[in-house]
C-alpha positions in Angstrom: 6.9 -9.5 -10.9 3.3 -9.8 -12.1 0.8 -8.5 -9.6 -2.5 -10.4 -8.9 -4.4 -7.1 -9.3 -4.5 -3.9 -11.4 -6.3 -2.1 -8.6 -5.9 -2.1 -4.8 -9.2 -3.8 -4.2 -8.5 -6.6 -6.6 -4.9 -7.0 -5.2 -6.1 -7.1 -1.6 -8.9 -9.6 -2.4 -6.7 -12.0 -4.3 -3.8 -11.9 -1.9 -5.5 -11.7 1.5 -9.3 -12.0 1.6 -10.5 -15.1 3.4 -7.0 -16.2 4.4 -5.2 -16.1 7.7 -1.8 -14.4 8.4 -1.4 -14.8 12.1 2.3 -14.1 11.8 1.8 -10.7 10.1 1.1 -7.1 11.1 -0.2 -4.9 8.3 0.4 -1.2 8.5 -1.9 0.4 5.9 -2.5 3.8 4.4 -4.9 2.1 2.1 -8.6 1.8 3.1 -9.1 -1.2 0.8 -7.3 -3.3 3.4 -9.9 -2.4 6.0 -12.8 -3.1 3.7 -11.6 -6.4 2.4 -9.2 -8.0 4.9 -9.9 -6.5 8.3 -9.9 -10.0 10.0 -6.9 -11.5 8.1 -3.9 -10.4 10.1 -2.4 -10.6 13.6 -2.9 -6.9 13.7 -4.1 -4.4 11.1 -2.9 -0.8 11.8 -5.1 1.5 9.8 -3.0 4.7 9.6 -5.3 6.3 7.1 -8.0 6.5 9.8 -5.9 9.0 11.8 -6.0 11.7 9.1 -8.6 14.1 7.7 -6.8 14.3 4.4 -6.9 11.9 1.5 -4.8 8.8 2.3 -2.6 9.4 -0.8 -1.4 12.7 0.9 -0.5 11.1 4.2 3.2 12.0 5.0 5.2 8.8 4.5 7.1 9.7 7.6 3.9 8.8 9.6 3.8 5.4 8.0 7.5 4.9 8.8 7.0 5.9 12.5 4.0 3.5 12.8 6.0 0.7 11.2 8.9 1.2 13.6 6.5 1.2 16.6 4.8 -2.0 15.2 8.2 -3.6 14.8 9.1 -2.8 18.5 5.7 -4.2 19.7 5.9 -7.3 17.5 9.5 -8.4 17.0 8.5 -11.9 15.9 6.0 -10.9 13.3 6.3 -10.1 9.6 5.4 -6.6 8.6 3.6 -5.4 5.5 4.0 -1.6 5.3 1.6 -0.2 2.6 2.4 3.3 1.5 0.1 5.1 -0.9 2.9 6.8 -2.8 3.4 7.3 -5.7 -0.4 7.3 -5.9 -0.4 10.8 -4.6 2.7 12.7 -3.6 2.4 12.6 0.2 3.8 16.1 -0.2 7.2 14.6 -1.1 7.3 16.6 -4.3 5.3 19.4 -5.8 2.0 18.5 -7.5 2.5 19.2 -11.3 0.6 18.9 -14.5 0.6 16.6 -16.3 0.0 14.3 -13.3 2.5 11.8 -14.6 5.4 14.2 -13.8 4.6 14.3 -10.1 3.9 10.6 -10.1 7.3 9.8 -11.6 9.1 12.3 -9.3 7.5 10.7 -6.2 8.8 7.2 -7.0 12.5 7.9 -6.1 11.5 10.1 -3.2 9.4 7.4 -1.5 11.8 4.6 -2.5 14.6 6.4 -0.5 12.2 6.5 2.5 11.4 2.8 2.2 15.1 1.8 1.8 15.9 3.8 5.0 13.1 2.0 6.9 14.4 -1.4 5.7 17.8 -0.6 7.1 16.2 -0.2 10.5 14.2 -3.4 10.5 15.5 -6.9 11.1 15.1 -9.6 8.4 14.6 -9.6 4.7 12.7 -6.7 3.1 10.8 -6.9 -0.2 9.9 -3.6 -1.9 7.1 -4.0 -4.4 3.7 -2.4 -5.4 0.2 -3.6 -5.5 -0.4 -2.3 -9.0 1.0 0.1 -11.6 -0.6 3.1 -13.2 -1.5 4.0 -16.8 -1.2 7.5 -18.1 -2.9 7.4 -21.4 -4.6 9.8 -23.8 -6.7 9.6 -26.9 -8.8 6.5 -27.6 -7.5 4.6 -24.6 -8.5 7.4 -22.3 -11.9 7.6 -23.9 -12.4 3.9 -23.4 -11.6 4.3 -19.7 -8.1 2.7 -20.0 -6.4 5.2 -17.7 -5.1 5.2 -14.1 -5.7 1.7 -12.6 -9.0 0.1 -13.2 -9.7 -3.3 -11.7 -9.5 -6.5 -13.9 -7.4 -4.8 -16.7 -4.4 -6.9 -17.4 -2.3 -4.3 -19.2 1.4 -4.6 -18.6 1.7 -1.1 -17.1 -0.9 -2.1 -14.5 0.3 -5.5 -13.4 4.1 -5.5 -14.0 5.4 -4.2 -10.7 8.9 -3.9 -9.3 10.3 -6.5 -6.9 13.5 -5.7 -5.0 14.8 -7.8 -2.1 17.1 -6.4 0.7 18.7 -9.2 2.7 18.9 -8.9 6.4 19.5 -11.1 9.4 16.6 -13.6 9.6 14.2 -12.9 12.4 12.3 -15.6 14.2 8.6 -15.4 13.1 5.8 -16.8 15.3 2.1 -17.2 14.7 -0.4 -15.4 16.9 -4.1 -14.9 17.0 -6.0 -13.0 14.4 -7.6 -9.7 15.2 -10.6 -8.0 13.6 -11.1 -4.3 13.3 -14.4 -2.5 13.3 -15.4 -1.2 9.9 -17.0 2.3 9.5 -18.1 1.7 5.9 -19.1 5.4 5.5 -15.6 6.5 6.4 -14.0 3.9 4.2 -16.2 4.8 1.3 -15.4 8.5 1.8 -11.7 7.9 1.8 -11.9 5.6 -1.3 -13.9 8.4 -3.0 -11.1 10.9 -2.0 -8.7 8.6 -3.7 -10.7 8.4 -6.9 -11.6 4.7 -6.4 -15.4 5.2 -6.1 
């Protein structure tokens, strides 16, 4: 699958900004959702706001618990559950150097958690990512082609996994949109913690 963005802000803007998803509840560990699409969903649950630590270190179990609660409250809505891992380990694996080692070790650990969550939810589940990650050195790194810069269409940044898990189809209904208050200072601080700013 080719992502619409190579960075969370670009992905969020191109997929959700200035659109309406009255039938969707978005559970997010990513501050970009708040900044760019706070009025787009039936409900936006900003898990990242509840923690003092960087969003990429939020325990994925917290995201899972929030997703299960949202599923119980909204049985007729689609869910988007946005984990931050493997962009940060979420304490699933030890932080290592080079960073690519802990990144790669985090992928199967968080995938197992997502598959377990999918087994507890009704309906079809899609497992994907908003963007990839580049771990480069030498000239590419000196040119700033490292990590995940916006508007770079490198295959490692925009080719993302796409896995579907079939489930019993759930009845989806529209609802009203909600809008969350934006504390831009808090959002900017969390994005800075993540290395986006």
